[in-house]
N, CA and C of each residue as an Amber inpcrd file, in Angstrom:
protein
   138
 -61.7270000-176.5740000 119.4430000 -62.4140000-177.6630000 118.7890000
 -62.0960000-177.6640000 117.2910000 -62.1790000-176.5090000 116.6420000
 -61.9260000-176.4550000 115.2050000 -60.4840000-176.8160000 114.8780000
 -59.5600000-176.4370000 115.7420000 -58.1530000-176.7610000 115.5150000
 -57.9480000-178.2690000 115.5440000 -58.5880000-178.9340000 116.5010000
 -58.4760000-180.3920000 116.6020000 -59.0590000-181.0690000 115.3590000
 -60.2150000-180.5880000 114.9160000 -60.8380000-181.1790000 113.7300000
 -59.9810000-180.9600000 112.4950000 -59.4360000-179.7510000 112.3630000
 -58.5830000-179.4590000 111.2120000 -57.3360000-180.3360000 111.2520000
 -56.7900000-180.5520000 112.4570000 -55.6300000-181.4140000 112.6180000
 -55.9230000-182.8570000 112.2550000 -57.1990000-183.2400000 112.3700000
 -57.6150000-184.6010000 112.0140000 -57.9960000-184.7190000 110.5450000
 -57.8530000-183.6200000 109.7970000 -58.1150000-183.6720000 108.3690000
 -59.4890000-183.1770000 107.9420000 -60.2850000-182.6840000 108.8860000
 -61.6050000-182.1710000 108.5420000 -61.4900000-180.7740000 107.9480000
 -62.4080000-180.4450000 107.0500000 -62.4900000-179.1180000 106.4500000
 -63.2530000-178.2180000 107.4270000 -62.5770000-177.2150000 107.9870000
 -63.1930000-176.3800000 109.0200000 -64.4020000-175.6120000 108.4890000
 -64.3800000-175.2040000 107.2410000 -65.5180000-174.4880000 106.6620000
 -66.7510000-175.3930000 106.6140000 -66.5570000-176.6410000 106.2320000
 -67.6630000-177.5980000 106.1740000 -68.2030000-177.8850000 107.5740000
 -67.3150000-178.0220000 108.5440000 -67.7340000-178.2860000 109.9240000
 -68.5540000-177.1130000 110.4490000 -68.1270000-175.9060000 110.1700000
 -68.8760000-174.7210000 110.6080000 -70.2670000-174.7010000 109.9780000
 -70.3590000-175.0760000 108.7200000 -71.6570000-175.1220000 108.0440000
 -72.5780000-176.1400000 108.6990000 -72.0330000-177.2930000 109.0360000
 -72.8310000-178.3410000 109.6770000 -73.3100000-177.8890000 111.0460000
 -72.4470000-177.2440000 111.8030000 -72.8350000-176.7560000 113.1280000
 -73.9270000-175.7020000 113.0000000 -73.8150000-174.8370000 111.9920000
 -74.8510000-173.8340000 111.7480000 -76.1920000-174.5100000 111.4470000
 -76.1490000-175.5850000 110.6570000 -77.3770000-176.3180000 110.3410000
 -77.9800000-176.9740000 111.5820000 -77.1270000-177.4980000 112.4580000
 -77.6160000-178.1760000 113.6620000 -78.3410000-177.2230000 114.5960000
 -77.9750000-175.9430000 114.5630000 -78.5980000-174.9590000 115.4450000
 -80.0180000-174.6050000 115.0050000 -80.3560000-174.9020000 113.7580000
 -81.6660000-174.5460000 113.2300000 -82.7000000-175.5980000 113.6120000
 -83.9490000-175.1550000 113.6680000 -85.0570000-176.0780000 113.8640000
 -85.1630000-176.9630000 112.6220000 -85.6690000-178.1700000 112.7990000
 -85.7720000-179.1090000 111.6820000 -86.5400000-178.5190000 110.5030000
 -87.6780000-177.8870000 110.7820000 -88.4880000-177.3590000 109.6840000
 -87.7730000-176.2230000 108.9510000 -86.9830000-175.4240000 109.6670000
 -86.2210000-174.3490000 109.0190000 -85.1450000-174.9320000 108.1130000
 -84.4550000-175.9430000 108.6150000 -83.3860000-176.5800000 107.8480000
 -83.9450000-177.2560000 106.6000000 -85.0470000-177.9720000 106.7520000
 -85.6590000-178.6720000 105.6250000 -86.1200000-177.6770000 104.5630000
 -86.7320000-176.5800000 105.0010000 -87.1950000-175.5620000 104.0520000
 -86.0170000-174.9300000 103.3110000 -84.9570000-174.6010000 104.0420000
 -83.7730000-174.0010000 103.4180000 -83.1400000-174.9520000 102.4040000
 -83.0170000-176.2280000 102.7710000 -82.4350000-177.2070000 101.8580000
 -83.3010000-177.3830000 100.6140000 -84.6350000-177.3120000 100.7740000
 -85.5390000-177.4460000  99.6310000 -85.3780000-176.2660000  98.6740000
 -85.2540000-175.0630000  99.2180000 -85.0760000-173.8770000  98.3760000
 -83.7430000-173.9500000  97.6400000 -82.6970000-174.3550000  98.3370000
 -81.3810000-174.4840000  97.7040000 -81.4400000-175.5130000  96.5830000
 -82.0950000-176.6450000  96.8230000 -82.2160000-177.6820000  95.7920000
 -83.0030000-177.1650000  94.5910000 -84.0720000-176.4120000  94.8510000
 -84.8720000-175.8330000  93.7740000 -84.0230000-174.9060000  92.9080000
 -83.2320000-174.0500000  93.5410000 -82.3660000-173.1270000  92.8070000
 -81.2850000-173.8770000  92.0360000 -80.7200000-174.9110000  92.6350000
 -79.7030000-175.7080000  91.9380000 -80.2980000-176.3740000  90.7050000
 -81.5210000-176.8930000  90.8440000 -82.1980000-177.5130000  89.6990000
 -82.4330000-176.4840000  88.5960000 -82.8810000-175.2890000  88.9810000
 -83.1590000-174.2340000  88.0030000 -81.8930000-173.8010000  87.2700000
 -80.7560000-173.8830000  87.9500000 -79.4840000-173.4850000  87.3550000
 -78.7640000-174.6410000  86.6650000 -79.3870000-175.8210000  86.6830000
 -78.7900000-176.9880000  86.0340000 -77.5820000-177.5350000  86.7770000
 -77.5780000-177.3980000  88.0830000 -76.4230000-177.8280000  88.8820000
 -76.5950000-179.2290000  89.4590000 -77.6860000-179.9080000  89.1170000
 -77.8850000-181.2610000  89.6570000 -77.9260000-182.2840000  88.5620000
């Protein structure tokens, strides 16, 4: 599957990250994204 996606121009690292996110429960994913956003804001990355 990853070979086909890479052949179509997709970034395999990004696809793996998305698949990892899909495996998580919605509330876990939302909480993780909120913490990441908080840290990015604190570091001036947004």
